[in-house]
LOKEPA-426752 format. One record per residue: residue in one letter; x, y, z of N, C-alpha, C in turn. Coordinates in nm, 2 decimals, decimal comma. Atoms other than C-alpha are relative to their C-alpha. Layout:
N
A_X_Y_Z_X_Y_Z_X_Y_Z;
...
This chain:
319
M_0,08_0,12_-0,05_-1,53_5,86_-4,67_-0,13_0,05_0,05;
T_0,13_-0,04_-0,05_-1,90_5,88_-4,61_-0,02_-0,05_0,14;
I_0,03_0,04_-0,13_-2,05_5,85_-4,27_-0,05_-0,14_0,01;
F_0,06_0,14_0,01_-2,23_5,53_-4,38_0,11_-0,10_-0,01;
K_-0,12_0,10_0,02_-1,90_5,37_-4,49_0,07_-0,01_0,13;
S_-0,07_0,00_-0,13_-1,74_5,47_-4,16_-0,07_-0,09_0,10;
I_0,08_0,08_-0,09_-2,03_5,31_-3,97_0,02_-0,15_-0,03;
A_-0,01_0,13_0,04_-2,00_5,00_-4,18_0,13_-0,07_0,04;
I_-0,13_0,05_-0,04_-1,63_4,96_-4,11_0,01_-0,02_0,15;
A_0,00_0,01_-0,15_-1,68_5,02_-3,74_-0,08_-0,12_0,04;
S_0,08_0,12_-0,03_-1,96_4,76_-3,74_0,07_-0,13_-0,02;
A_-0,07_0,12_0,03_-1,74_4,51_-3,91_0,11_-0,03_0,10;
L_-0,10_0,02_-0,10_-1,46_4,56_-3,66_-0,06_-0,05_0,13;
V_0,07_0,04_-0,12_-1,70_4,52_-3,37_-0,04_-0,15_-0,02;
A_0,04_0,14_0,03_-1,84_4,20_-3,53_0,11_-0,09_0,00;
G_-0,12_0,08_0,00_-1,49_4,07_-3,59_0,05_-0,03_0,14;
T_-0,05_0,02_-0,14_-1,40_4,13_-3,23_-0,09_-0,10_0,08;
A_0,10_0,09_-0,07_-1,72_3,95_-3,11_0,02_-0,14_-0,04;
A_-0,03_0,13_0,05_-1,64_3,66_-3,33_0,12_-0,06_0,06;
T_-0,13_0,05_-0,06_-1,29_3,63_-3,20_-0,03_-0,04_0,15;
A_0,02_0,03_-0,14_-1,42_3,65_-2,84_-0,07_-0,13_0,02;
Q_0,08_0,13_-0,01_-1,65_3,35_-2,91_0,09_-0,12_-0,03;
E_-0,08_0,12_0,02_-1,36_3,13_-3,01_0,04_-0,07_0,13;
K_-0,04_0,08_-0,12_-1,29_2,85_-2,77_0,10_-0,10_-0,04;
F_-0,11_0,09_0,03_-0,96_2,66_-2,77_-0,01_-0,12_0,09;
I_0,00_0,12_-0,08_-0,97_2,30_-2,65_0,13_-0,08_-0,03;
T_-0,12_0,08_0,01_-0,67_2,07_-2,59_-0,03_-0,14_0,03;
I_0,02_0,15_-0,02_-0,68_1,69_-2,62_0,14_-0,06_0,02;
G_-0,12_0,08_-0,03_-0,41_1,48_-2,45_0,01_-0,13_-0,08;
T_-0,02_0,12_0,09_-0,27_1,20_-2,67_0,10_-0,10_0,06;
G_-0,11_0,09_-0,04_0,05_0,99_-2,64_0,12_0,03_-0,08;
G_-0,12_-0,01_0,09_0,37_0,93_-2,83_-0,04_0,02_-0,14;
Q_0,04_-0,04_0,14_0,38_1,05_-3,19_-0,01_-0,13_-0,09;
T_0,01_0,12_0,08_0,42_0,69_-3,32_-0,12_-0,09_0,04;
G_0,11_0,08_-0,05_0,12_0,56_-3,13_-0,13_0,04_-0,05;
V_0,14_-0,03_0,05_-0,25_0,54_-3,21_-0,07_0,11_0,08;
Y_0,06_-0,11_-0,08_-0,34_0,78_-2,92_0,02_0,13_-0,07;
F_-0,03_-0,13_0,07_-0,17_1,06_-3,11_-0,09_0,01_-0,12;
V_0,09_-0,01_0,12_-0,37_0,97_-3,42_-0,15_0,02_0,04;
V_0,13_-0,02_-0,05_-0,69_0,95_-3,22_-0,03_0,15_0,03;
G_0,01_-0,15_-0,03_-0,64_1,31_-3,09_0,00_0,08_-0,12;
Q_-0,01_-0,07_0,12_-0,53_1,44_-3,42_-0,12_-0,01_-0,09;
S_0,11_0,03_0,09_-0,82_1,28_-3,60_-0,13_0,07_0,05;
I_0,11_-0,07_-0,06_-1,08_1,42_-3,35_0,01_0,15_-0,03;
C_-0,02_-0,14_0,02_-0,93_1,76_-3,38_-0,02_0,04_-0,15;
R_0,02_-0,02_0,14_-0,93_1,74_-3,76_-0,15_0,02_-0,03;
L_0,14_-0,01_0,03_-1,30_1,68_-3,76_-0,07_0,12_0,07;
V_0,05_-0,11_-0,08_-1,37_1,94_-3,49_0,03_0,13_-0,08;
N_-0,05_-0,13_0,06_-1,17_2,21_-3,68_-0,07_0,02_-0,14;
R_0,08_-0,01_0,12_-1,37_2,14_-4,00_-0,12_0,09_0,02;
D_0,12_-0,08_-0,03_-1,66_2,31_-3,83_0,03_0,13_0,08;
S_-0,03_-0,12_-0,09_-1,47_2,59_-3,65_-0,07_0,13_-0,03;
A_0,06_-0,13_0,03_-1,63_2,87_-3,84_-0,14_0,00_0,05;
K_0,13_0,00_-0,05_-1,97_2,75_-3,72_-0,01_-0,01_0,15;
T_0,00_0,03_-0,14_-1,89_2,63_-3,37_0,09_0,09_0,09;
G_-0,10_-0,08_-0,08_-1,60_2,86_-3,27_0,10_-0,08_0,07;
L_-0,09_0,09_-0,07_-1,41_2,56_-3,14_0,13_-0,02_-0,09;
K_-0,13_0,02_0,06_-1,04_2,54_-3,22_0,07_-0,11_0,08;
C_-0,05_0,12_-0,07_-0,88_2,20_-3,13_0,15_-0,03_-0,03;
T_-0,14_0,04_0,01_-0,52_2,10_-3,07_0,02_-0,13_0,08;
A_-0,02_0,13_-0,06_-0,39_1,75_-2,98_0,15_-0,03_0,01;
P_-0,15_0,02_-0,01_-0,02_1,76_-2,86_0,04_-0,14_0,04;
S_-0,05_0,12_-0,05_0,19_1,46_-2,80_0,02_0,01_0,16;
T_-0,01_-0,01_-0,15_0,19_1,37_-2,42_0,06_-0,14_0,05;
G_-0,06_0,12_-0,06_0,32_1,10_-2,18_-0,10_-0,12_-0,01;
G_0,09_0,11_0,01_0,00_0,89_-2,23_-0,11_0,01_0,11;
S_0,13_0,02_-0,08_-0,30_0,77_-2,02_0,00_0,08_0,13;
I_0,00_-0,05_-0,13_-0,20_0,87_-1,67_0,03_0,15_0,00;
A_-0,04_-0,14_0,01_-0,04_1,20_-1,77_-0,12_0,08_-0,05;
N_0,12_-0,07_0,06_-0,36_1,29_-1,97_-0,10_0,02_0,11;
I_0,10_-0,01_-0,10_-0,59_1,21_-1,68_0,04_0,10_0,11;
N_-0,05_-0,10_-0,09_-0,38_1,41_-1,44_-0,01_0,15_-0,05;
A_0,01_-0,14_0,06_-0,37_1,71_-1,68_-0,15_0,04_-0,01;
I_0,14_-0,04_0,00_-0,75_1,70_-1,72_-0,05_0,03_0,14;
K_0,03_-0,03_-0,14_-0,79_1,68_-1,34_0,05_0,14_0,04;
A_-0,06_-0,13_-0,04_-0,56_1,98_-1,30_-0,06_0,12_-0,08;
G_0,05_-0,11_0,08_-0,75_2,18_-1,57_0,09_0,04_-0,11;
D_-0,10_-0,04_0,10_-0,45_2,19_-1,80_-0,04_-0,05_-0,14;
M_0,06_0,05_0,13_-0,63_1,99_-2,07_-0,15_-0,02_0,01;
D_0,14_0,01_-0,01_-0,99_1,96_-2,16_-0,05_-0,15_-0,01;
M_0,03_0,14_0,02_-1,00_1,60_-2,28_0,13_-0,08_-0,03;
G_-0,12_0,08_0,02_-0,77_1,31_-2,34_-0,03_-0,15_-0,03;
V_0,01_0,14_0,02_-0,72_0,95_-2,44_0,06_-0,07_0,11;
A_-0,05_0,08_-0,11_-0,67_0,69_-2,17_-0,04_-0,14_-0,01;
Q_0,04_0,14_0,00_-0,67_0,32_-2,13_-0,12_-0,02_0,10;
S_0,12_0,02_-0,08_-0,99_0,18_-1,99_0,03_-0,03_0,15;
D_-0,03_0,03_-0,14_-0,82_0,05_-1,68_0,03_0,12_0,08;
W_-0,04_-0,12_-0,08_-0,68_0,39_-1,58_-0,12_0,09_0,01;
Q_0,12_-0,07_-0,02_-1,01_0,55_-1,65_-0,08_-0,05_0,13;
F_0,07_0,06_-0,11_-1,16_0,31_-1,40_0,07_0,04_0,13;
H_-0,07_-0,03_-0,12_-0,89_0,36_-1,14_0,00_0,14_0,04;
A_0,01_-0,15_-0,03_-0,90_0,74_-1,16_-0,13_0,03_0,06;
Y_0,13_-0,03_-0,05_-1,27_0,75_-1,11_-0,03_-0,06_0,14;
N_0,03_0,08_-0,12_-1,27_0,49_-0,83_0,11_0,03_0,11;
G_-0,10_-0,03_-0,10_-0,95_0,62_-0,65_0,08_-0,13_0,04;
S_-0,07_0,13_-0,03_-0,78_0,28_-0,68_0,14_0,00_-0,07;
S_-0,13_0,03_0,07_-0,43_0,15_-0,79_0,08_0,13_0,02;
K_-0,08_-0,12_0,00_-0,21_0,45_-0,88_-0,07_0,13_0,04;
F_0,08_-0,12_-0,04_-0,50_0,69_-0,80_-0,05_-0,02_0,14;
E_0,05_0,02_-0,14_-0,55_0,56_-0,44_0,02_0,13_0,08;
G_-0,01_-0,12_-0,08_-0,63_0,86_-0,22_-0,01_0,12_-0,09;
E_0,01_-0,11_0,09_-0,66_1,08_-0,53_-0,12_-0,02_-0,10;
K_0,12_0,03_0,08_-1,01_0,99_-0,66_-0,04_0,12_-0,09;
F_0,04_-0,11_0,10_-1,11_1,20_-0,97_-0,15_-0,01_-0,02;
D_0,15_0,00_0,00_-1,48_1,25_-0,89_-0,06_0,06_-0,13;
K_0,05_-0,07_0,12_-1,52_1,48_-1,19_0,03_-0,06_-0,13;
E_-0,03_0,07_0,12_-1,39_1,24_-1,44_-0,13_-0,05_-0,07;
R_0,12_0,05_0,08_-1,64_1,17_-1,72_0,04_-0,07_-0,13;
A_-0,03_0,08_0,12_-1,64_0,92_-2,00_-0,07_0,07_-0,12;
V_0,06_-0,06_0,12_-1,71_1,04_-2,36_-0,03_-0,12_-0,10;
F_0,03_0,13_0,08_-1,67_0,72_-2,58_0,13_-0,08_0,01;
S_-0,12_0,08_0,02_-1,43_0,44_-2,63_0,04_-0,01_-0,14;
V_-0,04_0,01_0,14_-1,22_0,38_-2,94_0,04_-0,15_-0,02;
H_-0,05_0,13_0,04_-1,01_0,08_-3,04_0,05_-0,09_0,12;
S_-0,06_0,09_-0,10_-0,89_-0,23_-2,85_0,15_0,02_0,00;
E_-0,14_-0,02_-0,02_-0,54_-0,22_-2,71_0,06_-0,13_0,06;
P_-0,07_0,12_-0,06_-0,36_-0,56_-2,66_0,13_0,04_0,07;
F_-0,13_-0,01_-0,07_-0,07_-0,57_-2,41_0,09_-0,08_-0,09;
T_-0,08_0,07_0,10_0,20_-0,65_-2,66_0,15_0,00_0,04;
V_-0,14_0,02_-0,02_0,55_-0,79_-2,62_0,07_-0,03_-0,13;
I_-0,08_0,02_0,12_0,80_-0,77_-2,91_0,14_-0,03_0,04;
A_-0,14_0,04_-0,04_1,13_-0,96_-2,87_0,09_-0,02_-0,12;
R_-0,10_0,04_0,11_1,44_-0,99_-3,08_0,00_-0,15_-0,01;
A_0,00_0,15_0,02_1,45_-1,33_-3,24_0,12_-0,07_0,06;
D_-0,12_0,06_-0,05_1,80_-1,39_-3,11_0,01_0,01_0,16;
A_0,00_-0,03_-0,15_1,70_-1,31_-2,74_-0,04_-0,13_0,08;
G_0,05_0,12_-0,07_1,56_-1,66_-2,66_-0,12_0,03_0,08;
I_0,13_-0,03_-0,07_1,22_-1,52_-2,56_-0,12_-0,05_-0,08;
D_0,12_0,07_0,06_0,92_-1,74_-2,64_-0,13_0,02_0,08;
S_0,12_-0,02_-0,09_0,69_-1,65_-2,35_0,03_0,12_0,09;
F_-0,03_-0,11_-0,09_0,65_-1,37_-2,10_0,10_-0,04_0,11;
D_-0,09_0,05_-0,10_0,83_-1,58_-1,84_0,15_0,01_-0,04;
D_-0,14_-0,01_0,05_1,14_-1,57_-2,06_0,06_0,14_0,01;
L_-0,05_-0,13_-0,01_1,17_-1,20_-2,00_0,09_0,02_0,12;
K_-0,08_0,00_-0,12_1,33_-1,27_-1,66_0,15_0,01_-0,04;
G_-0,14_-0,02_0,03_1,69_-1,15_-1,67_0,04_0,06_-0,12;
K_-0,02_-0,07_0,13_1,65_-0,97_-2,00_0,00_0,15_0,01;
R_0,01_-0,15_0,01_1,68_-0,61_-2,10_-0,14_0,04_-0,07;
V_0,14_-0,03_0,05_1,32_-0,48_-2,14_-0,03_0,15_0,01;
N_0,05_-0,14_-0,01_1,18_-0,14_-2,23_-0,15_-0,01_0,05;
V_0,13_0,02_-0,07_0,88_-0,12_-1,99_-0,09_0,12_-0,03;
G_0,09_-0,11_0,03_0,74_0,22_-2,11_0,04_0,12_0,08;
N_-0,04_-0,13_-0,06_0,79_0,59_-2,02_-0,09_0,03_0,11;
P_0,08_-0,04_-0,12_0,67_0,74_-1,69_-0,12_0,08_-0,05;
G_0,12_-0,07_0,03_0,31_0,86_-1,71_-0,08_-0,08_-0,11;
S_0,07_0,08_0,11_0,22_0,60_-1,98_-0,09_-0,11_0,06;
G_0,09_0,11_-0,04_-0,06_0,35_-1,95_0,08_-0,14_-0,01;
Q_-0,07_0,12_0,02_0,18_0,08_-2,07_0,09_-0,03_0,11;
L_-0,09_0,03_-0,12_0,43_0,12_-1,79_-0,09_-0,04_0,12;
A_0,08_0,03_-0,12_0,15_0,12_-1,53_-0,06_-0,14_-0,02;
T_0,06_0,13_0,02_-0,01_-0,19_-1,69_0,11_-0,11_0,02;
M_-0,12_0,09_-0,03_0,34_-0,36_-1,69_0,02_-0,02_0,14;
E_-0,01_0,01_-0,15_0,36_-0,29_-1,32_-0,11_-0,09_0,06;
V_0,11_0,08_-0,05_0,02_-0,45_-1,27_0,03_-0,15_-0,04;
V_-0,03_0,13_0,04_0,13_-0,76_-1,47_0,11_-0,06_0,09;
L_-0,11_0,05_-0,08_0,46_-0,79_-1,27_-0,05_-0,03_0,14;
D_0,06_0,03_-0,13_0,26_-0,76_-0,94_-0,08_-0,13_0,00;
A_0,08_0,12_0,01_0,02_-1,03_-1,05_0,09_-0,13_-0,01;
K_-0,09_0,12_0,02_0,32_-1,26_-1,13_0,09_-0,01_0,12;
G_-0,09_0,00_-0,11_0,50_-1,17_-0,81_0,14_0,04_-0,04;
W_-0,13_-0,04_0,05_0,78_-1,01_-1,00_0,02_0,15_0,04;
S_-0,02_-0,15_-0,01_0,94_-0,66_-0,98_0,10_0,04_-0,12;
M_-0,09_-0,05_0,10_1,15_-0,45_-1,21_0,14_-0,06_0,01;
D_-0,13_0,05_-0,02_1,46_-0,60_-1,05_0,02_-0,14_-0,06;
D_-0,01_0,13_0,06_1,38_-0,93_-1,22_0,06_0,01_-0,15;
F_-0,06_-0,02_0,13_1,51_-0,77_-1,55_0,14_0,05_0,02;
S_-0,14_-0,06_-0,01_1,88_-0,70_-1,61_0,00_0,14_-0,03;
L_0,02_-0,14_0,03_1,76_-0,37_-1,75_-0,15_0,03_-0,02;
A_0,14_-0,04_0,02_1,42_-0,20_-1,72_0,01_0,15_-0,05;
S_-0,02_-0,13_0,05_1,45_0,10_-1,95_-0,14_0,07_-0,02;
E_0,12_-0,07_0,00_1,18_0,37_-1,97_-0,01_0,10_-0,12;
L_0,00_-0,08_0,12_1,21_0,49_-2,33_-0,15_0,03_-0,05;
K_0,13_-0,03_0,06_0,92_0,66_-2,51_-0,02_-0,09_-0,12;
P_0,03_0,09_0,12_0,74_0,47_-2,79_0,08_0,04_-0,12;
A_-0,07_-0,04_0,12_0,92_0,68_-3,06_0,15_-0,05_0,01;
E_-0,14_0,03_-0,01_1,26_0,56_-2,92_0,02_-0,15_0,01;
Q_-0,02_0,14_-0,04_1,19_0,19_-2,84_0,03_-0,09_-0,12;
A_-0,03_0,08_0,12_1,20_0,05_-3,20_0,15_0,00_-0,03;
A_-0,15_-0,02_0,03_1,55_0,19_-3,26_0,08_-0,08_0,11;
A_-0,07_0,07_-0,11_1,66_0,05_-2,92_0,00_-0,15_-0,02;
L_0,01_0,15_0,03_1,54_-0,30_-3,02_0,10_-0,03_-0,11;
G_-0,08_0,02_0,12_1,71_-0,27_-3,36_0,15_0,01_0,03;
D_-0,14_-0,03_-0,04_2,04_-0,14_-3,20_0,05_-0,09_0,10;
N_-0,04_0,10_-0,10_2,05_-0,43_-2,96_0,02_0,06_0,14;
K_-0,01_-0,06_-0,13_2,01_-0,20_-2,66_-0,10_-0,06_0,10;
V_0,10_0,07_-0,08_1,71_-0,40_-2,53_-0,03_-0,13_-0,07;
D_0,04_0,13_0,06_1,59_-0,76_-2,59_-0,14_0,00_-0,03;
A_0,15_0,00_0,03_1,22_-0,68_-2,58_-0,06_0,14_0,04;
I_0,07_-0,12_-0,04_0,98_-0,39_-2,57_-0,15_-0,03_0,03;
I_0,14_0,01_-0,04_0,64_-0,36_-2,41_-0,08_0,11_-0,06;
Y_0,09_-0,11_0,06_0,35_-0,17_-2,58_-0,14_-0,04_0,01;
T_0,15_0,01_0,00_-0,02_-0,14_-2,50_-0,05_0,09_-0,10;
V_0,02_-0,09_0,12_-0,14_-0,02_-2,83_-0,10_-0,07_-0,09;
G_0,08_0,05_0,10_-0,39_-0,06_-3,11_0,08_-0,05_-0,12;
H_-0,07_0,06_0,11_-0,29_-0,27_-3,41_-0,07_0,02_-0,13;
P_-0,14_0,00_0,01_-0,15_-0,24_-3,67_0,07_0,13_0,05;
N_-0,07_-0,12_-0,06_0,11_0,00_-3,52_0,13_0,03_-0,07;
G_-0,12_-0,04_0,08_0,38_0,19_-3,70_0,13_-0,02_0,07;
S_-0,12_0,02_-0,08_0,64_0,17_-3,42_0,04_-0,15_0,00;
I_-0,03_0,14_0,00_0,61_-0,21_-3,41_0,04_-0,05_-0,15;
Q_-0,04_0,03_0,13_0,63_-0,23_-3,79_0,14_0,05_-0,03;
E_-0,13_-0,05_0,02_0,94_-0,02_-3,78_0,10_-0,10_0,07;
A_-0,09_0,09_-0,07_1,09_-0,25_-3,52_0,03_-0,13_-0,08;
V_-0,02_0,14_0,06_1,03_-0,58_-3,71_0,06_0,02_-0,14;
S_-0,06_-0,02_0,14_1,16_-0,42_-4,04_0,15_0,03_0,02;
T_-0,14_-0,04_-0,02_1,49_-0,32_-3,88_0,08_-0,12_0,06;
V_-0,07_0,12_-0,07_1,57_-0,65_-3,69_-0,10_-0,11_0,00;
D_0,09_0,11_-0,01_1,44_-1,00_-3,68_-0,06_0,00_0,14;
A_0,07_-0,01_-0,13_1,18_-0,99_-3,41_-0,14_-0,07_-0,01;
K_0,13_0,07_0,00_0,85_-1,15_-3,31_-0,08_0,04_0,12;
L_0,09_-0,02_-0,11_0,55_-1,10_-3,09_-0,01_-0,12_0,09;
V_-0,01_0,11_-0,09_0,54_-1,30_-2,78_-0,14_-0,01_0,08;
P_0,13_0,01_-0,07_0,22_-1,44_-2,61_0,01_0,04_0,15;
V_0,00_-0,03_-0,14_0,12_-1,32_-2,27_-0,13_-0,07_0,06;
E_0,11_0,08_-0,05_-0,09_-1,58_-2,10_0,04_-0,09_0,12;
G_-0,03_0,08_-0,12_-0,11_-1,82_-1,80_-0,09_0,04_0,11;
E_0,09_-0,02_-0,11_-0,27_-1,83_-1,46_-0,01_0,14_0,05;
A_0,00_-0,14_-0,05_-0,17_-1,48_-1,35_-0,09_0,09_-0,09;
I_0,08_-0,08_0,10_-0,32_-1,33_-1,67_-0,15_-0,04_0,01;
D_0,14_0,04_-0,02_-0,64_-1,54_-1,63_-0,06_0,06_0,12;
K_0,06_-0,06_-0,12_-0,69_-1,41_-1,28_-0,02_0,15_-0,02;
L_0,02_-0,14_0,02_-0,63_-1,05_-1,39_-0,13_0,03_-0,08;
V_0,12_-0,02_0,08_-0,90_-1,08_-1,66_-0,13_-0,04_0,08;
A_0,12_0,04_-0,07_-1,14_-1,26_-1,43_-0,04_0,10_0,11;
D_0,03_-0,09_-0,11_-1,10_-1,00_-1,15_-0,02_0,14_-0,03;
N_0,01_-0,14_0,04_-1,11_-0,68_-1,35_-0,08_0,01_-0,13;
P_0,10_-0,02_0,11_-1,40_-0,58_-1,58_0,06_0,07_-0,12;
F_-0,05_-0,08_0,11_-1,18_-0,35_-1,78_0,11_-0,07_-0,08;
Y_-0,09_0,08_0,08_-0,95_-0,63_-1,90_-0,07_-0,10_-0,08;
A_0,06_0,10_0,08_-1,03_-0,88_-2,17_0,11_-0,07_-0,08;
Y_-0,09_0,07_0,09_-0,85_-1,15_-2,37_0,01_0,06_-0,13;
A_-0,02_-0,06_0,13_-0,71_-1,03_-2,70_0,09_-0,09_-0,08;
T_-0,08_0,08_0,10_-0,56_-1,19_-3,01_0,05_0,09_-0,11;
I_-0,06_-0,08_0,10_-0,32_-1,02_-3,24_0,02_-0,09_-0,12;
P_0,00_0,09_0,11_-0,37_-1,17_-3,59_0,14_-0,03_-0,05;
G_-0,12_0,04_0,06_-0,08_-1,37_-3,74_0,01_0,07_-0,14;
G_-0,02_-0,05_0,13_0,07_-1,22_-4,06_-0,01_0,16_0,00;
M_0,01_-0,14_-0,01_0,01_-0,86_-3,94_0,14_0,07_0,00;
Y_-0,13_-0,05_-0,01_0,38_-0,82_-3,87_0,10_-0,10_-0,05;
K_-0,11_0,09_0,05_0,70_-0,96_-4,03_0,05_-0,08_0,12;
G_-0,06_0,08_-0,10_0,83_-1,25_-3,82_-0,10_-0,07_0,09;
T_0,11_0,06_-0,08_0,49_-1,34_-3,66_-0,11_-0,05_-0,09;
D_0,10_0,05_0,10_0,29_-1,57_-3,88_-0,12_-0,06_0,07;
S_0,12_0,05_-0,07_0,06_-1,72_-3,62_-0,06_0,10_0,09;
D_0,07_-0,09_-0,09_-0,20_-1,55_-3,40_0,07_-0,01_0,14;
V_-0,07_-0,01_-0,13_-0,06_-1,43_-3,07_-0,11_0,04_0,11;
K_0,09_-0,02_-0,11_-0,27_-1,45_-2,75_0,05_0,09_0,11;
T_-0,04_-0,09_-0,11_-0,26_-1,18_-2,49_-0,13_0,05_0,07;
F_0,12_-0,06_-0,06_-0,50_-0,96_-2,29_0,01_0,15_-0,03;
G_-0,01_-0,15_0,03_-0,58_-0,59_-2,32_-0,11_0,08_0,06;
V_0,09_-0,11_-0,04_-0,78_-0,28_-2,26_-0,06_0,06_-0,12;
K_0,05_-0,09_0,11_-0,97_-0,03_-2,47_0,06_0,14_0,02;
A_-0,03_-0,15_0,00_-0,86_0,32_-2,56_-0,13_0,07_0,03;
T_0,13_-0,08_-0,03_-1,12_0,56_-2,41_0,03_0,15_-0,01;
F_-0,01_-0,15_0,01_-1,18_0,93_-2,45_-0,07_0,06_0,12;
V_0,05_-0,05_-0,13_-1,23_1,11_-2,12_0,01_0,15_0,01;
T_0,00_-0,15_-0,03_-1,30_1,46_-1,99_-0,03_0,02_0,15;
S_0,04_-0,04_-0,13_-1,41_1,64_-1,68_-0,14_0,06_0,00;
S_0,14_-0,06_-0,01_-1,76_1,75_-1,56_0,02_0,16_-0,01;
D_-0,02_-0,14_0,00_-1,60_2,10_-1,55_0,00_0,05_-0,15;
V_0,00_-0,04_0,14_-1,58_2,11_-1,93_-0,15_0,02_-0,05;
D_0,13_-0,04_0,04_-1,89_2,28_-2,09_-0,07_-0,11_-0,08;
D_0,08_0,10_0,07_-2,17_2,05_-2,21_0,00_0,02_-0,15;
A_0,00_-0,04_0,14_-2,18_2,24_-2,54_0,13_-0,04_-0,07;
V_-0,13_0,03_0,06_-1,81_2,18_-2,60_0,01_-0,15_-0,03;
V_0,00_0,15_0,01_-1,83_1,80_-2,54_-0,10_-0,04_-0,11;
Y_0,10_0,04_0,10_-2,15_1,78_-2,75_0,06_0,02_-0,14;
E_-0,05_-0,02_0,14_-1,98_1,94_-3,05_0,12_-0,09_-0,04;
V_-0,11_0,09_0,03_-1,67_1,72_-3,02_-0,06_-0,14_-0,04;
V_0,06_0,13_0,03_-1,89_1,41_-3,01_-0,07_0,00_-0,13;
R_0,07_-0,02_0,12_-2,10_1,54_-3,29_0,09_-0,01_-0,12;
A_-0,10_0,00_0,11_-1,79_1,60_-3,50_0,04_-0,14_-0,04;
V_-0,04_0,14_0,02_-1,69_1,23_-3,46_-0,11_-0,08_-0,07;
F_0,10_0,09_0,05_-2,02_1,06_-3,51_-0,08_0,05_-0,12;
D_0,06_-0,05_0,12_-2,17_1,29_-3,77_0,09_-0,03_-0,12;
N_-0,10_0,03_0,10_-1,85_1,20_-3,97_0,06_-0,13_0,02;
F_-0,06_0,13_-0,05_-1,81_0,84_-3,86_0,07_-0,07_-0,11;
D_-0,07_0,07_0,11_-1,72_0,69_-4,20_0,14_0,07_-0,03;
R_-0,13_-0,07_0,02_-1,45_0,96_-4,24_0,09_-0,03_0,11;
F_-0,09_0,02_-0,11_-1,32_0,90_-3,89_0,06_-0,14_-0,01;
K_-0,05_0,14_0,00_-1,29_0,52_-3,94_0,11_-0,02_-0,10;
K_-0,10_0,01_0,10_-1,07_0,58_-4,24_0,14_0,07_0,04;
L_-0,12_-0,08_-0,04_-0,81_0,79_-4,05_0,11_-0,08_0,06;
H_-0,10_0,09_-0,04_-0,63_0,49_-3,91_-0,05_-0,15_-0,01;
P_0,04_0,14_0,01_-0,64_0,11_-3,97_-0,07_-0,06_0,13;
A_0,06_0,05_-0,13_-0,72_0,05_-3,60_-0,14_0,04_0,02;
F_0,14_-0,05_-0,02_-1,05_0,24_-3,64_-0,09_-0,07_-0,10;
A_0,08_0,05_0,11_-1,17_0,04_-3,94_-0,12_-0,08_0,04;
N_0,11_0,08_-0,05_-1,39_-0,20_-3,74_-0,08_0,05_0,12;
L_0,07_-0,06_-0,11_-1,53_0,04_-3,49_-0,15_0,00_-0,02;
K_0,15_0,00_0,00_-1,90_0,02_-3,41_-0,05_0,10_0,10;
E_0,05_-0,11_-0,08_-2,10_0,31_-3,27_-0,05_-0,05_0,13;
E_0,06_0,06_-0,12_-2,29_0,09_-3,02_0,10_-0,04_0,10;
E_-0,10_0,05_-0,09_-1,97_-0,05_-2,88_0,08_0,12_0,06;
M_-0,07_-0,11_-0,04_-1,80_0,29_-2,86_-0,07_0,08_0,12;
I_0,07_-0,08_-0,11_-2,07_0,44_-2,63_-0,03_-0,08_0,12;
S_0,02_0,09_-0,12_-2,06_0,15_-2,38_0,12_-0,07_0,04;
G_-0,11_0,08_-0,03_-1,75_-0,06_-2,40_0,12_0,07_0,07;
G_-0,12_-0,06_-0,06_-1,47_0,02_-2,15_-0,03_0,13_0,08;
L_0,03_-0,12_-0,07_-1,65_0,31_-1,99_-0,05_-0,02_0,14;
S_0,03_0,03_-0,14_-1,65_0,30_-1,61_-0,03_0,13_0,07;
A_0,04_-0,12_-0,06_-1,69_0,67_-1,53_-0,13_0,04_-0,06;
P_0,13_-0,04_0,06_-2,03_0,84_-1,58_0,02_0,07_-0,13;
L_-0,01_-0,07_0,13_-2,10_0,97_-1,93_-0,01_0,15_0,03;
H_0,02_-0,15_0,00_-2,05_1,35_-1,97_-0,13_0,04_-0,05;
D_0,13_-0,05_0,04_-2,38_1,53_-2,00_-0,01_0,04_-0,15;
G_0,00_-0,04_0,14_-2,28_1,67_-2,33_0,00_-0,11_-0,10;
A_0,00_0,12_0,09_-2,20_1,33_-2,48_-0,14_-0,07_0,01;
A_0,13_0,06_-0,02_-2,52_1,19_-2,33_-0,11_0,07_-0,08;
K_0,09_-0,07_0,08_-2,72_1,46_-2,50_0,00_-0,04_-0,14;
Y_-0,01_0,04_0,14_-2,59_1,37_-2,84_-0,05_-0,14_-0,02;
Y_0,05_0,14_0,01_-2,65_0,99_-2,78_-0,15_-0,01_0,01;
K_0,14_0,00_-0,02_-3,00_1,06_-2,67_-0,07_0,05_-0,13;
E_0,06_-0,06_0,12_-3,07_1,27_-2,98_0,01_-0,11_-0,12;
R_-0,01_0,10_0,10_-2,95_0,98_-3,20_-0,08_-0,13_0,03;
G_0,08_0,12_-0,04_-3,17_0,73_-3,01_0,08_-0,11_0,05;
W_-0,09_0,11_-0,04_-2,87_0,53_-2,88_-0,02_-0,03_0,14;
I_0,03_0,03_-0,14_-2,95_0,57_-2,51_-0,13_0,07_0,03;
E_0,12_-0,06_-0,04_-3,26_0,67_-2,32_0,03_0,11_0,10;
């Protein structure tokens, strides 16, 4: 072996070590595997990882407990970014509701994604035609750490109810609730989620079921008093058994991080999504009608992360 060849091999090894050292692994908190949050995280990671050779970023998006679990993990430094309902983004940054006394000053908004109506699906044989009919019934209210359970608690409080008003308040994960409805273990399931949703489609294909409207004075007051809530309509015909539009209210899914996460990392994640926006919109039906101008403003109550703001300024979207 010549001395020049030895030097070349040594140089290659050093270069390889340097390249490995520059790799940065980022973790995105999502939700249950049947929900849209999981698809959001997986979709973002897919786009980020397409550029790994150039950026050095390697992205993973494991299934988690949902909004509140994600925010707490970001706050603790266990995750870099995550998906969260717009109401829980607001409460975390402002130290209100479940985050009272635990204000997350370093929480930063990145962008919002799809709308998430608060959805009630009931067995057709359960005699449930409105939210009020849930009293005395067996209801899956959502798993601990999820935004849907926390929002359910908000709705119950607004109506002057408690979990004791149900004959059963189960806390199954999204992946388990469709089977529970089909097996007659619950009369109804609650889901704050983007539509169309695979778990709901599974539920209505295994048992006669329907979507139930969520409206009335208590809901009107919630929407009027909270900027992160809005009325929502789930189109009729989207799911078997529900031919007419169903009125409810909802939030937005948002993508959040911490000011502790490097500007360059957040910039590259944002760039991966918006430089490939048409590709991103095709990754789930809930993304089909997304608009860039709405994603960088709607449902964002924490300050924009500097890395995201840098990209939006470069695109001329903000000043």
